[in-house]
C-alpha positions in Angstrom: -0.1 -4.6 8.7 1.7 -5.0 5.3 2.2 -2.7 2.4 3.1 -4.1 -1.0 4.2 -2.4 -4.3 3.9 -4.5 -7.3 6.1 -3.0 -10.1 4.6 -5.3 -12.7 1.0 -3.8 -12.4 1.9 -0.6 -11.0 -0.3 -1.0 -7.9 0.2 -0.4 -4.3 -1.8 -2.3 -1.6 -1.9 -1.3 2.1 -3.7 -3.7 4.5 -4.4 -5.1 7.8 -4.7 -9.0 7.9 -6.4 -11.0 10.6 -5.0 -14.5 9.8 -7.4 -16.7 7.8 -10.5 -14.9 9.3 -10.4 -11.5 7.5 -8.5 -8.7 6.0 -9.0 -4.9 5.0 -6.9 -3.4 2.4 -6.7 -0.3 0.2 -5.4 -0.7 -3.3 -4.5 1.7 -6.1 -1.9 3.0 -8.8 1.4 4.2 -7.8 4.4 5.9 -9.6 8.0 6.2 -8.5 9.7 9.3 -9.7 13.3 9.5 -8.4 13.0 9.1 -4.7 9.3 9.9 -4.7 6.5 7.5 -4.5 3.2 8.9 -5.3 -0.1 6.9 -4.9 -3.8 7.0 -4.9 -6.2 4.5 -3.4 -9.1 3.7 -5.6 -10.4 0.4 -4.2 -11.4 -0.8 -0.6 -11.0 -4.6 -0.3 -12.5 -6.7 2.4 -11.9 -10.4 2.8 -14.1 -12.6 4.8 -12.6 -16.1 4.9 -11.4 -16.8 1.4 -13.7 -14.4 -0.3 -12.7 -10.9 -1.4 -15.2 -8.1 -1.8 -14.1 -5.0 -3.8 -15.6 -1.5 -3.3 -14.7 1.2 -5.7 -13.7 4.6 -4.0 -14.7 7.9 -5.5 -11.9 10.2 -6.7 -10.8 12.2 -3.6 -12.3 9.8 -1.1 -8.8 8.7 -0.1 -6.0 10.5 -1.7 -6.7 12.8 -4.6 -8.2 12.7 -8.1 -6.4 10.8 -10.7 -3.6 12.9 -12.2 -3.2 15.1 -9.2 -1.1 12.7 -7.2 2.2 14.8 -7.6 0.6 18.0 -6.5 -1.8 17.2 -3.6 -1.8 13.4 -3.2 -0.1 11.2 -0.6 3.5 10.3 -1.2 6.7 9.1 0.4 10.2 10.5 -0.1 12.7 7.7 0.2 15.6 8.6 2.7 17.5 5.3 3.1 17.3 1.8 1.6 19.4 -1.4 1.8 18.6 -5.2 1.5 17.1 -5.1 5.0 15.2 -1.9 5.5 13.5 1.0 3.7 12.9 4.4 5.3 10.9 7.3 3.9 9.3 10.6 4.9 5.6 11.0 4.2 3.7 14.0 3.0 2.8 15.0 6.5 6.3 14.7 7.8 6.1 11.4 9.4 8.7 8.7 9.0 7.9 5.4 7.7 10.0 2.1 8.2 9.5 -1.1 6.1 11.3 -4.5 6.2 10.7 -7.4 3.9 8.1 -10.0 5.3 9.1 -13.6 5.1 6.8 -15.9 3.0 6.0 -17.9 6.2 4.8 -14.7 8.0 2.6 -13.8 5.0 0.9 -17.3 5.1 0.5 -17.1 8.9 -1.0 -13.5 8.7 -3.3 -14.4 5.9 -1.6 -12.1 3.4 -1.4 -15.1 0.9 -4.0 -17.8 1.0 
């Protein structure tokens, strides 16, 4: 599983990758305000081999309607971060841990083709 934030496009993508065979991801806009990362998924993406299929999600299907992210949508509050690890608490109280993926892992897992 990999989660990526692209600050150049303002998009977050959260996915499970099955090597070169398939992938299932959710993608949408995100915004960082202070220590808070709010996001909404608006697209379900399915990859079969090298072909990607995109399926738009209705507002509220995952997350909340556009513009309501800060009030009711999913978010993470960053607790700790350094060059090796990032730790945050989610809206529901769970704790998330991230570490950077190496380029070779991304190729092996099918994140980058």
